[in-house]
C-alpha positions, 0 to 999 in steps of 0.5 A, a space after each residue: 279795312 283799308 281802300 284796295 285798288 281792286 276787289 273782285 268781291 266789292 259790290 254797291 253798298 250805299 243807297 243815296 240818302 238823297 233820292 233823285 229830284 226832277 229830271 235826273 240822268 241815271 243808268 241801270 247796269 247789269 254785271 258791269 265792271 269797276 276795278 275787277 268787281 262785277 256790279 249791278 244796280 242803278 247809278 246817277 251819271 257824272 254830269 261833268 264828263 260824258 253823259 253817254 257811253 264811250 269807248 275808252 281803252 277799247 272798252 265801252 264805259 260810262 262815268 257815274 257819280 259814285 265812290 270806291 270804298 268811300 273815296 272819289 278819284 281825282 277825275 270826280 267819278 267812277 268809270 263802269 265798264 259796260 257789258 250788256 249794252 246798257 244806255 242811260 235814261 232820263 228819270 222824271 220820277 221823284 225819289 228813285 234810289 241809286 248807289 253812291 258807294 262801292 265796297 265790301 
């Protein structure tokens, strides 16, 4: 299947093979949106951008280190639209799995 621009049936598919090490910035979301897909799960924050939720085009978003159909946008991250007021947290526990790809 080719990489669609949007897909309402896409879900987080791949758990990281390299788990978090040391002090990682994570966010656990419930029913967040990305490219019309509703996703839930734990994601690693993209550190080159904002590490807290911010407003973009009138919506509360956060940038995560993830791919869409094994493709990474030019900005280097996926922008999740938050719906439930989730907030990132620091994890000092080793081996916390997080999603690295969203596809069908």
